[in-house]
N, C-alpha and C positions, 0 to 999 in steps of 0.2 A: 717521336711526336711529341707538340705540344701539346700542354694540358689547360690551357685556356679556350672560352671559348668567343673570346673575343679574335681571336686568332685566325676565325670561320667567318668566311663570306656570309652573311645573313645570318646568322649565327645569335642566338642569342641563350641568355641563364634559364629561358622560358621553354626552347626548343622540344624537351623531348621529357618537358614535364610532366611528372606520376608515371614513367614506363619506368617501368620492372627489368633490369639487365642483368640475368645472370651469365659472369666473367668465369671462363674457363682457361685460363694458360698456364704453363707450369713455371713461365720468365716470369720470377717477381718487381722483372722493371718492367716489363710490355705491362701484368696487371693490373700493377700500383698506377703508370703512369694515363690506361686505359680508364681504371677507377675515377682518378680525378678527370678525366677531360670528361666522361659521362656525366657524372656529378654535378660540376660548371656550367653543364648545359641541361638538369635538370631531372636527371634519370635517377631511380633510385636502384642504387648495385646493389646486386645478392654477389655474395663472393670478394675478391676472388679465390676459387679455389684451382688445383691443379691434380685433379683427381676426377676420375669417373667415382670413384665412391662419395667423393668430399660432396662434388656435383648434386649425388642423389643425396646427400645429408641436407644439403638446401631445400632443391627438391620437395622434400618430405614438412620442409617448414613453410615455407612458403611458396607462389607458383610466378614464374618472371611472366612476363608479354614476352621475350625475346631472351634467346643465349648466343652469346659471344663466343665460340668453341674452337681454342687451336686443334690440330687434327695430333700434335704429337705431345703429351703432357706424362708428368714425369715416371719416369722408370723405362720406359719404350713404351708405356701403354697408349693405343691408338682409342681418337674418341668415338670412333664410326658407330658401335655400339649406342655411347649416349645421347649420339645423334638421333637413329630410330627411335630410343625412348620417346624423347623427349619428342618426335615430328610424332608421335602416337599419342600424346597426349596434348597435342595439335599448340606447341609453342614452338612459336618462330625460332628457325636456326640461323643464323650469322657464323660462317668460317670461316677464320684467320688460319693462314699456314706461310710459312717462310718457305714451302715449295711447290714446286710447280703443279708434281701429279698428287691431287685429288679426287682424282675420280669418283671413287667409292661414295664421294659427297655430293657428287653432281646427279640434279634430280630432286635430291633430299634437304639442301639449304637454300633458302631465300637470296644470300647472294655467298659468292668464295673472296674475300677477301688477302692480297696478296702484301705479306710483309712485307716493308713495313707501309704500317698503312696511312693510307691519305686520308685525310678527315674530314676533303668532301664527300667521298665516298661510303666512307663508315656514316654520318651524317645523314645519307640518301638513304642506304641499307635504314636505318631506325626507323626513321620521320612516318611512313606507311604506321608504320604501328601507337607512335605515339600522338598523329589525328586519325585513328581510329574510334578512341572512343570520345 
C-alpha cells in the first residue's frame, strides 16, 4: 500500500481533515503504512496499537470517529469484543483482514476490507465520517 495521497484519484491532503482514526493492527508494517497514508490525507491518527488492551487505553484518552481494526491481533487475540465495545459507544468500525471468514464482524462493521487493502475502498469507507461534520 502506498502512503501518498497523490496516488489516489481525487484524493487530497485534506480529504479526511479532522477525522480521528484509531488504528488497531499487530503488523508493524501495515499499521505504520496505514498511519502514514491516513495522516497524508489529513486524518488525526490514534495509535497504531496491537492489542485490545492498548486500544482501550487509547479510547480512555481520546474518542475516535472511526476505528480501523484487524481481526487477528498480537498473541492470537481476536478483536470481536473490541468491535462490540466500539459499536456500543457509537464509534464506526472498519474491519481489515487477510482472512476470508470474518463472519462474526458482519452486521457490526461499517465495512470489511480485505488485505491487502485497496486505497480507494479504504477512502470510500472513511469519507462519510469525514463529511459528517
